[in-house]
PLY file of the C-alpha trace (Angstrom):
ply
format ascii 1.0
element vertex 119
property float x
property float y
property float z
element edge 118
property int vertex1
property int vertex2
end_header
-16.48 -19.75 -9.04
-14.65 -22.92 -10.18
-15.51 -22.28 -13.78
-14.24 -18.71 -13.59
-11.02 -20.00 -12.08
-10.43 -22.59 -14.71
-11.26 -19.96 -17.48
-8.71 -17.56 -15.91
-6.08 -20.26 -15.66
-6.43 -21.21 -19.37
-6.34 -17.63 -20.39
-3.13 -17.07 -18.42
-1.56 -20.23 -19.85
-2.55 -19.45 -23.34
-1.31 -15.86 -23.24
2.07 -16.75 -21.84
2.93 -19.85 -23.80
1.96 -18.74 -27.32
4.23 -15.56 -26.95
7.46 -17.10 -25.77
7.18 -20.80 -26.44
10.32 -20.97 -28.43
12.40 -19.22 -25.73
11.15 -21.67 -23.10
11.79 -24.76 -25.15
15.29 -23.78 -26.32
16.61 -22.82 -23.01
19.87 -24.77 -22.34
19.56 -25.48 -18.55
16.84 -26.20 -16.14
17.38 -22.92 -14.36
17.04 -20.93 -17.65
13.83 -22.89 -18.49
12.46 -22.14 -15.17
13.28 -18.53 -15.39
11.73 -18.25 -18.81
8.69 -19.91 -17.61
8.28 -17.82 -14.55
8.53 -14.64 -16.65
5.90 -16.04 -18.93
3.59 -16.69 -16.00
4.17 -13.52 -14.36
3.58 -11.42 -17.60
0.45 -13.39 -18.44
-0.87 -13.06 -14.84
-0.13 -9.34 -15.00
-2.16 -8.95 -18.21
-5.07 -10.93 -16.92
-5.26 -9.91 -13.35
-3.37 -6.70 -13.01
-1.56 -5.26 -10.00
-2.84 -3.91 -6.62
-1.64 -0.58 -5.36
-0.62 -1.82 -2.01
-1.51 -0.67 1.50
-2.60 2.88 2.12
0.03 5.18 3.40
-2.05 6.67 6.19
-4.93 5.17 8.25
-8.52 6.00 7.60
-9.02 9.72 8.20
-12.56 10.18 6.82
-13.75 11.06 10.35
-11.26 13.78 10.98
-12.30 17.29 11.32
-10.35 20.38 10.49
-8.84 20.53 14.05
-7.31 17.11 13.77
-6.09 17.65 10.23
-4.30 20.78 11.32
-2.82 19.11 14.33
-1.45 16.19 12.13
-0.11 18.50 9.58
1.74 20.60 12.32
3.20 17.25 13.61
4.40 16.28 10.16
5.92 19.79 9.56
7.62 19.71 13.01
9.05 16.26 12.13
10.49 17.45 8.90
12.17 20.33 10.64
13.56 18.31 13.39
14.74 15.66 10.89
16.81 18.28 8.91
18.14 20.12 12.02
18.51 17.35 14.60
18.59 19.92 17.40
17.12 19.20 20.81
14.83 22.14 20.66
13.25 21.12 17.39
12.90 17.53 18.77
11.06 18.97 21.76
8.83 20.90 19.44
8.08 17.82 17.41
7.35 15.75 20.55
4.88 18.43 21.68
3.21 18.52 18.23
3.07 14.64 18.31
1.41 14.54 21.86
-1.06 17.23 20.72
-1.94 15.41 17.48
-2.55 12.28 19.34
-4.71 13.93 21.94
-6.77 15.81 19.35
-7.24 12.62 17.26
-8.11 10.50 20.20
-10.73 13.13 21.37
-12.26 13.40 17.94
-12.45 9.62 17.61
-14.20 9.27 20.87
-16.60 12.02 20.08
-17.24 10.44 16.73
-17.73 6.99 18.23
-20.21 8.30 20.93
-22.24 10.33 18.41
-22.46 7.12 16.24
-23.76 5.18 19.15
-26.48 7.78 19.98
-27.82 7.80 16.38
0 1
1 2
2 3
3 4
4 5
5 6
6 7
7 8
8 9
9 10
10 11
11 12
12 13
13 14
14 15
15 16
16 17
17 18
18 19
19 20
20 21
21 22
22 23
23 24
24 25
25 26
26 27
27 28
28 29
29 30
30 31
31 32
32 33
33 34
34 35
35 36
36 37
37 38
38 39
39 40
40 41
41 42
42 43
43 44
44 45
45 46
46 47
47 48
48 49
49 50
50 51
51 52
52 53
53 54
54 55
55 56
56 57
57 58
58 59
59 60
60 61
61 62
62 63
63 64
64 65
65 66
66 67
67 68
68 69
69 70
70 71
71 72
72 73
73 74
74 75
75 76
76 77
77 78
78 79
79 80
80 81
81 82
82 83
83 84
84 85
85 86
86 87
87 88
88 89
89 90
90 91
91 92
92 93
93 94
94 95
95 96
96 97
97 98
98 99
99 100
100 101
101 102
102 103
103 104
104 105
105 106
106 107
107 108
108 109
109 110
110 111
111 112
112 113
113 114
114 115
115 116
116 117
117 118
């Protein structure tokens, strides 16, 4: 592990410094030197390590069945309608769809949990 870390560190340093060494050394102020070195390190780290995609947009849904998926889709559709119109009746429909989706998802998750316990 320590050897891999050292190898990665030397690779990052060698990639960044060889490309923009002159720009870093010829910077006129400390702040410009710092910014140039930071850009070098970030670019080199990106080339070596890459980027992560970030957190998933929705929670885990692999245990959902078709009923839960339809309820959640109805909730999202109702929200989009209410968000556009801002009427009280559409808000009420959205709240009903939200309650229904929660109820269906909770029932499905409990069912899935208990079936996994009995296996």
